[in-house]
N, C-alpha and C positions, 0 to 999 in steps of 0.2 A: 433638525433631524440628523442623526448620525449616519454616515455612509456605511453601507453594508460591507463587512469584511469578507474577503474570499476565504474559502476553507483551505487549510494547509495541504500541501502536497506530500505524498508518501516519500520516503527516502529515495533519492534518485539513483544512488549506487545499487540498491537492491533491485530497482526496476531495470537498470541496465543489465545486471546479471541475469535476471529472469528473461529479458528479451533475448539474451544470447543463448541461454541454456534450454528454454522451453521451445518445443517444436512449433512451427508456425500455425498448424491447425488448432492447437490448444492455447496459444499465447494470449489471444484476446480474452478468452474465457477466464483463464487463470488470473491475468492482471485485473480484469474487471471485478472478479470476486474479491481479490485482495484489496483493491481500492475501495470497494463498498464497505468491507470490514474495517478498513482504516478510518474512513469517515465516521462510522458508527463508534469506533473506539475513541476517537478524538472527543466526541460529545460525551462519552461515558466516563473516560478516565483521564482525558487531557492529551495534548499533543505530544509531550515528551514521552510519556509511557506508551502512547499509541505507536510511536516510531519504533520503540524496542519491540513491541508486539508484532509489528509488521515484519521485522527481520525474523522473529521467532516463527511466524506463520509462513514466511518464504523459504526457510531452511529445508523443510521436507521436500519442497518442490525442486530445490537445487541439488539435493543429494540423491 
């Protein structure tokens, strides 16, 4: 039996920026939503494209 592989993590640099810029009351909600979308996109389009998509989804929050 093959060992189960852990799902990839979203880009750490994007997460650090989000933790710094997003107000504490909204931080967990925003990061949770982005992480859920990232996991879905990894399954749908692959890890590499999901990482680009994560940055693209995080930009409006940062601006």
